[in-house]
N, C-alpha and C positions, 0 to 999 in steps of 0.2 A: 504494500500500500504506500503511495507517495506521501511524503511529508507535506503538510499544508504550508503555504507561503503567505504569511500575514505580516503586516508591519507591527513590530513590538510596541506594546503600550507603555506608558510611563511606569517606572518601577514601583512608585508608591501605590498607584492604582492597581497594579498587578498584585502587589502584596495584599491589599484589601480584598481583591477578588479571590486570591488563593485561600485566604483565611475563611472567607464566607463560604466558599465552595466546600472546603474540608469539613465544615460544620453540617452540611446538608445530608440528610438521609431520606431519599425519596423511594417509597415502597408501596406495594399493594397488598391487601389481605385477600386471600383466596380460600374458598371452602365450599363444602356442600351445604345446602339449606339446613338451617337449625343447628349448625355446629357451634354457633356462638360468635360468629364474625362481627355482627353489629354490636353485640354486647362488649366484645373486646375493644372495638372502636370507641365506644362510649367511655370505657375505663381508661384508655390511653388519653383521651381528652380530659378526663377527670384528673389524672395524675399530672397533666401539664398545667392545670389550672385554667384551661380555656373554658370549661363549664364547671359549675359548682355541684350539680346533681345529675347523675346519669339517668336518662329516660329509659324505661323498659322497652324492649323490642316491640311488643304489642301493647300500646298504652290502653288503659281502661277508658271508658267513656268519660271525656272531659279531662283525661290525664295526659301525661307527657308522651311525646313521640321522640324517636331517636333524632339526634342532632344532624346526622348525616343524610336523613331521608327528607326530600323536599316535595316530591310529587304527591298529590292527594291520594293517588292509587297506592303508593307505597305506605302511606300512613294508615289507609284503610285496611290493607292486607297484612301489615307488619313485616314486610320484606323489602329488601333493597332491589330496585329495578334498574335505576340508572347509576352511573359511576359518579361519585362526588369527589371533590378534591379539597383537602383541608390542610392548613399549615399551623403548627404550634411549636413553641419552644419546649425543650425538655433538657434541663440541666445545661450542659454546654453545647447541645446539639439543636438544630432546627429541623423539625420533622415535617415532611410533606407526605401526607397520607392519601392514597388513592383508594377510595372505598368502592370496590367493584361489587356488582350484583352476585348474590350467592344462589339465587333460585335456579332450579334445574332447567328452566326455560329461559336461560340468560341469552344475551344477544351479542352481536359483534362488538358492541360497546365495551364489553368485558375484554375481548381480545385486544382492541386498540388501546385501551387504558393500560394494559400490561406493557405495551411498548414504551410507555412513558416512565416506567418504574426501573429503578436500579437494583432492587431486590424484592423479595416477596415473603410474606408470612403465611404459611399454610396451616389452617386451623382444622383439627381433626377431633371429632366427638369420641370420647374414651369408650363409649358403649358401642359405637357403630364402625369405628375404624375408617379405612380409606374407602370412600364412596365414589360413585361414577363421576359426579361433577368435579371432585378433587382430582381425579385422573386426567380429565380434559384440561383443566386449568394448569396442572403441573406440566402437561405436555407442551402447552404454549410457553411456559417459563423455560423449559428445556430448549425449545426451538430458538428462543431469544437469548439464551445463555444467561438467564437471570438466576442468581443464587437464591436458595430457598431455606428459610428457617421453619421448623415444624413445632407447633404448639399443640400438645394433646390436652384438650379442654374438658371441662366437666368432671374433674377428678373427685369432686365432692358427691357425685352421684354413682350408683352402681354401674360398673363398666367391666371391660375385658382386662386381662392381665397385661401389665406394661410390656413385658417381653414379647407377648403375642402381637401387640400393636407395633412394636419396633420391627419385628419380622415382617409384618404385613406391609409396612411402609417400604421396606427394602424390596420385597418381591413384587408388589403391585406397581411401584414407581421406578424400579430398576435403578436405585441409588443407595449408597451406603448411608446408614443412619448411626449417629453417635449421640448418646445421651449426655447432656450437659448436667442435668440434675436428675434426681430420682425420687419418686413419691414415697412417702412413709404412710402406708395404709391407703385405702380407697373407699369411696362411698361415705357412709356415715363415720367410718374409722379413719378418714383422711385427716391427718394432723399436721402435715408439713412436708418439706422437701429437704433433701441433702444434696449439697453441691459436690459433684464428684471430684473436682479439681483440688479442693482444699478440705473436703469432709465437713464443711461448715453446715450446721443444721439450722433451718428456719422453721419455727413452730408457729402455728396459726390458731387463733381463737375466734369463734364466731361472735359477731356483735348482735345487738338486739334487732338491728335493721337488716340483717342478712349479709353484712359485710364481714370484714376480717381485721383482726389486729395481728401484727407480726412481731415475733421476738426472735432475734438472732442469738443462737447459743453456740458460740464458736469453741468454748472451752470444754464442752461435753461431747463424748462419743456416743455411738448408738447404744452401747451397753449401759451407759449412765442414763440414757433416755428411757431405756426399759425399766431401770430401777426406779425411775420417777413415777411410774404408774400411768404415764400418758399413753403408752403403747403396749399392746398385749405381746406376750412372749411369741405367739405364733406370727404376728405381723413383723416383729423384730427379726425373727429367724428368716422370714421370706425376703425382707429388705437386704439383710446381710448376704443371703444366698445370691440374690440378683446382682448385687454390686460385685461380688467375687466373680461371678460368671462374666459380667461385663469387662472386668479388669483382665480376665484371661482370654476371652474370645471376642470381646466387643471391638468395634471399629475405632481406630485412633482418629481424633479430630485435629485438624489444622486449618487455620483461616485461609491459607493458600488453596487447599483442596476444596474448601467451601466456596470460595470465589470462582473456582473453575467448574462448579456444579457437580463435583464428584461425591460430596458428602453433605448431608443435611443435619445440622445440630438439632437435637430434640429436647424440648422442655415440657414439663408437666405442670398443670396449673388449673385454676378454676376462675374464669373471667367474672362470673356472676358474683362470687364472694370475695374477689380480689386475691385469692390464694396464688402466690407466685407471680403475679402480673408485674409488679415493680421490678423484681429481680430479672424477669424476662426482658423488660424494656431496657434495663441497664445493659444487659448482655447484647441486645439487638444494636444499640448505639455503638458498642465496641466492635461488633462483628460486621455489620452491614457496610457496604462500600459507599464512599462519597461519589458524586457524579464523575464519570470518566469520559474519555474520548468517544465520539460517535462516528460511524462510517457514513460517507456521503458520496454521491456520484457527481463528477465534474461535468459541466455543460458540454465540454468538448470531448468527452470520453475519459475513462479512467476513474480512479477513486482517490479520495483523500480521507484523512482522519481529522475530525474537528475537535481540537483540544479545548476543554472547558475554560482554561485559563489563558492560553496563548492566543486563541482565536478571538476576534471581536464578537459582538453580540450576534447570536443566531438562535432560532427556535423553530418548532414546527407545530402544526395544528393536529391534535390527536382526537378531538371531540368537538362537536357542535351541539348546542342545546337551545331550543327556542322556548320562550314563554316560561322560564323558570320562575319568574315573579310576575303574576298577572297584572300588577300595577305598572310594570315596565313594558310588557308585551314586546320584548325584543329578543334577538338571537345572540347567544354568547359563543365565542370561539375560545376553546381552552388550549393554551399554548404550553408546551414543555420547553423551558429555556435550556439550551444545550451548551452555550458558551457566552462569555462576556457578561457585562453588566447591563441590565435593563433599567431605563429611567422613564418616568412618566412623560408622555407626549413626544417621545423620541420619534424621528423619521427613519424608516427602514425601507428596504427593497422587498417588494413582493415578487418572488422569483417566477411564479407561474404567470402572473399578469404582466411582468416586466415593467413595473411602475413603482413609484415611491408612495408610501402611505404613512400617515401619522397614527401612532398607537395611543389614542386618547381614551380617557376614562377606563384605565386598567383597574381590575379589582380581583380580590380573592373572595371566596364564598364558603360559608358553613351553613348548610340548608339554604334558607332564603335570605340570610343576612349577608349583605355586601359590604366590603371594606376597601377603600381606595388604596391602591398599591403605588407608592412613590418610587421604589426601586426593588429589583429582584436579581437573583443570581442563578448560576447553573444548578439545575435540579428543581427549581421552583416552578410552580404551576400558576399561571395568571389567566384571568378571563378578560377578553376584549370584546366590546360591543361589535357585532358583525353586521355591517350594512349590506350584506349580500356579496361580499368580495372574497370571503374565505371558504375553502373547501377542505375536507379532511385530507391530511397529508401535505398541505401547503407548507413550504419553507419560506421563512423571512430572515433577513440578516441586514447588517450594515455594509457588507462587502459584496455579496452576490457571487455568481459564478458556479454554484453547486446546488444540489438538492439532497436532503436527507433521504435515506432509503424508503421506498414506497411501503406503506403499511399493508400487511397481508390481508387478503379478503378470503374468508372461509366459505366453503360451499353451503348454500342453504339446504335445509332439510324438510321444510314444509312450504306449501304454495297455495295460493288462493286467489279468487277474484273478489273485488270489493267495489261497491257502488253506493251512492247516496240514496237514501229512501225518498228524498225530495229532489226531483230533477231540477227544480229551480235553484238549488244550492250547488249546482255542478261547478261553477266557477270557484266558489269558496272551497269546495271539496278538492279541486285540482290544486289550489294554492296550498292547502294543508298537506296533500300527498307529496307535492314537490318539496316542502319543508321537511317532512319526515324522511324522505329519501336522501336529502342532502345531509341530514344528521346521521343517517345510517340506521334509523329505527327499523326500516325495512328496505329491501331492494325492489325496484320496479323493473319488470321485464316485459318484453313485447314479443309477439309471434314474429316469425321471419317475414311475413307479408305486412307487418305493422297493423294488422286488423284487430288484434286482440291484446289486452294488457292484463298483467297479473302482478301480484306482490309475492315476494319470497322472504323467508326469514330463517334464522338458525334455530329458534325455539318458538313454541306456540305462544308464550307470553308476549312476544313482540307484537303479535296480532291484537292481543288484548290491549296493550299499550297504545297501539295505533288507533283503535276504535275509541278508547278512553280519551285520548288527546284530541281526536277529531271532534268528539262530542263536547268536551269541556273548553277547549281552546278555540275551536272554529264553529261551534254550535251546529255541527253536522252529524246527524244520525246515519249509520251505515248498515249495510247487509254484507256479510262476508261468507262466501262459499268456498270451503276448503277443497283442494284438488287432490286426486289420488296418487301423489308422488311423494316419495320419502327421501330421495337423495338426488344428487346432481353432479355434474362435472363440466369443466370448460373444455370445449372441443378445439383441437388443433388439427387442421386439415379441411378439405373441401366438404362443406355440409351436404352438397348435392350428391356426393358419392358415399356418404355415411349410411350404412345399413342399420337403420334404427330397429331395435327389437320391439315387440309389443309392449304396451303400457309404458310408452316413452313419448317425449315431446321435445322439439327443438325450439329454443327461444333466443332472444338477444338480451344482454344485460345493458346497463346504463352506459357502458363504454363500447357498445356495439359488438361485443364479443359473443360468439355463439355458445350457448349453454344447453346441455342435454339433460332433461329431467327424466328420472327413472322411477318406476313403481316401487322397486325394492333393489337391494344390493345384488340379488341374483340377476335381474335384468341388466344392471350395470356391467356385471361380469360377462354376460352374453354379448352386450354391445362392444365390450373391449375385445373379446375373442373374435367376433365377426369382422372387426375392422382393424387389423394389425397395422395398416398404413396410417391410421389416425391415432392421436394421443388424447386421452381423457385425463385432464389435470384436476387434482383435488383442491388446489388452492390457486386463487387468482392474484 
């Protein structure tokens, strides 16, 4: 990869930039539904002092809702549907948290958000282990070379044996797992954790409000703990056996191997009661990487590496969201800053449009609360009001001449036709559909003869989001008819000579690329076998 050639900045400014960048930790939380991701998010905000009271995931009538959920549909269902971005200080670090959806019918929004993260926290339910959604999201992290920390949550509830969970992580995700701490008991007998590196024991006591108090007991060993009566002899023997087994046969941990994605450090905790969360966050700040160099394509061909400190300001758009606040009724472009220092109202080059633009009214958001951003640094996420000039994947900078790598597009798995119930609202319907497609809520596809239009998505929930937003943001009721296709692939080759199997259909996507829809994976295999001269690609 060619070194990037930029004019060096003033040494004082470079020192400030280097210091600010080294403080940043930009990460995403990934998990299966109900593993405790949103609860963990709330507790991280609580420890940072950003909020004073953590809202429950599913608030009671008239009660609190989670700080990271802004859409009415999220608050009604008690799940995260869109990806939120939040920044908060924690001790000497500045945390940029990308709160991705955990629902099984997640969208491409989740995939794209992961491209903006430098690391990820994988939350696993102690009772359920590695679930389907976790596997999908971990695969995306591996594809993007994102290092992953694992948090086994809900240790205060009945669950599986810790060693069994460790084994499942390794086998299901094909990665080595190394326990950083180890639980002392589980379920109602869960009393604390022991740090494997220094044998320090942390004991926990429940508070009247369901929280926890922490007592660090560094001068006592496990045997002394047993004598105190806090732990049964059976539990103590199990912990000692597990720790001995890990010392003999467990995987060694090193930060270098973690950053290369070869090993995931494993922590045990309970987000709901705060068991182990503070020590986990301390370890995360020490282990997780600061923003690093990002690859980009030169306009004239070839590649460069955009260094966060040496290169002047650059960023890319990884998410668009309209109508986050009904009072504003605007569209927000979320930018990941990759290099240099951002300043409010700075003028930058919009690479795709080949024009200069002013980045006015930059802001950060927690739920619907907006805060003006005066300056930002590599790793930070900022929102910019989008007057229709930004698209997902756009690169902006003060230098120009390159574009960050195109964000991956994943094959849709469900397809439908949608229409307004009131034909008189067709114009408003078309406007809403265009906006949803630009944001990536759904993909719009057309038949080869342009006579038919349909919508495509990765998960069924995307269709629910589409209809919900059309109803509440555009006042358009719709009818959606799902089509009998369950998978797809981009076609390379002449579509006229493609021998399509039964239960299949050829369409064009928004970039005029031919996509073949299949009734099931068997039909896709038949289509691939019948057409050896064509290529069916899984990712666009």
